[in-house]
C-alpha positions as CSV (number, residue, x, y, z in Angstrom):
1,M,17.7,-15.8,18.1
2,R,16.0,-16.7,21.3
3,R,17.6,-13.8,23.1
4,A,16.5,-11.4,20.4
5,T,12.9,-12.7,20.7
6,L,12.9,-12.4,24.5
7,L,14.5,-8.9,24.3
8,A,11.9,-7.8,21.8
9,G,9.1,-9.4,23.8
10,G,10.3,-7.6,26.9
11,I,10.5,-4.3,25.2
12,A,7.0,-4.8,23.7
13,L,5.6,-5.5,27.2
14,I,7.3,-2.4,28.6
15,A,5.9,-0.3,25.8
16,A,2.4,-1.8,26.3
17,A,2.5,-0.7,29.9
18,C,3.4,2.9,28.9
19,G,0.3,5.0,28.8
20,S,-3.3,4.0,28.5
21,A,-4.9,3.0,25.2
22,R,-6.0,6.1,23.4
23,R,-9.7,5.9,22.4
24,S,-11.5,7.7,19.6
25,L,-10.8,11.4,19.7
26,P,-13.7,13.4,18.4
27,I,-11.9,16.7,19.4
28,A,-9.0,15.9,17.1
29,G,-11.4,15.2,14.2
30,P,-10.6,12.9,11.3
31,Q,-7.0,12.3,10.4
32,K,-5.8,14.1,7.3
33,L,-3.0,12.3,5.6
34,A,-0.2,14.6,4.3
35,S,1.0,12.4,1.5
36,A,0.1,9.6,-0.9
37,E,2.6,7.4,0.9
38,L,0.7,7.7,4.2
39,A,-2.5,7.0,2.3
40,R,-0.9,3.8,1.0
41,G,0.2,3.0,4.6
42,R,-3.4,3.4,5.7
43,D,-4.5,1.0,3.0
44,V,-1.9,-1.6,4.2
45,F,-3.2,-1.1,7.7
46,Q,-6.7,-1.6,6.6
47,R,-5.8,-4.9,4.8
48,H,-3.5,-6.4,7.5
49,C,-4.1,-4.8,10.9
50,D,-7.5,-3.2,11.3
51,S,-9.4,-6.4,12.0
52,C,-7.5,-6.9,15.2
53,H,-6.6,-3.2,16.0
54,P,-9.6,-1.3,14.7
55,G,-8.5,2.3,13.9
56,G,-5.3,1.6,16.0
57,E,-7.4,1.0,19.1
58,A,-7.8,-2.1,21.2
59,G,-9.9,-4.9,19.7
60,V,-8.8,-8.5,19.4
61,G,-5.3,-7.1,19.8
62,P,-4.1,-4.2,22.0
63,A,-4.2,-0.6,21.1
64,I,-1.2,0.3,18.9
65,N,-1.9,4.0,18.3
66,D,-0.2,5.0,21.6
67,K,2.8,2.7,21.7
68,P,6.1,4.6,21.4
69,L,8.0,1.8,19.7
70,P,10.8,2.8,17.3
71,R,10.6,1.7,13.7
72,F,13.0,-1.3,14.1
73,L,10.8,-2.8,16.9
74,I,7.6,-2.4,14.9
75,R,9.3,-4.0,12.0
76,F,10.6,-6.8,14.2
77,Q,7.2,-7.5,15.7
78,V,5.4,-7.5,12.4
79,R,8.0,-9.9,10.9
80,H,8.3,-12.2,13.9
81,G,4.9,-11.9,15.7
82,L,4.6,-11.9,19.4
83,G,2.1,-13.6,21.6
84,A,-1.2,-13.8,19.7
85,M,0.0,-11.6,16.9
86,P,0.9,-13.5,13.9
87,A,4.2,-13.0,12.0
88,F,3.9,-11.5,8.5
89,S,6.4,-12.8,6.0
90,A,7.8,-10.7,3.1
91,D,5.5,-12.8,0.9
92,E,2.4,-11.6,2.8
93,L,3.6,-8.0,3.4
94,R,6.3,-6.6,1.1
95,D,9.1,-4.6,2.7
96,D,8.0,-1.3,1.0
97,D,4.5,-1.8,2.3
98,L,5.8,-2.5,5.8
99,E,7.7,0.8,5.6
100,R,4.5,2.6,4.6
101,L,2.6,0.9,7.4
102,I,5.2,2.0,10.0
103,S,5.0,5.6,8.7
104,Y,1.2,5.5,8.9
105,L,1.3,4.1,12.4
106,Q,3.6,6.9,13.5
107,A,1.3,9.4,11.9
108,L,-1.7,7.8,13.6
109,R,0.2,8.0,17.0
110,A,1.0,11.7,16.3
111,H,-2.6,12.5,15.3
112,G,-3.9,12.5,18.9
């Protein structure tokens, strides 16, 4: 378990170093969500993530709209936390909502 945590932490640190934090993009305009599932993912993001990562940008937490993490690492970090990020149990964030959140994060990343 400790090795998995250290491995995930190392990968997250490497991903954090990749690229600079994307800021608001007035040229791209507002994001249009292609499906109801992405809209639900945005709602999950608003409830659980936006206070620390406003709009996916840096705030209390680092920017997450430019991190090229695969789904399984996003899922791992949300469930186990890392550094100042708290862990979100299945009681706090259901598995289906987590999948919607990850899809929304990937759409947010692709928007810019």
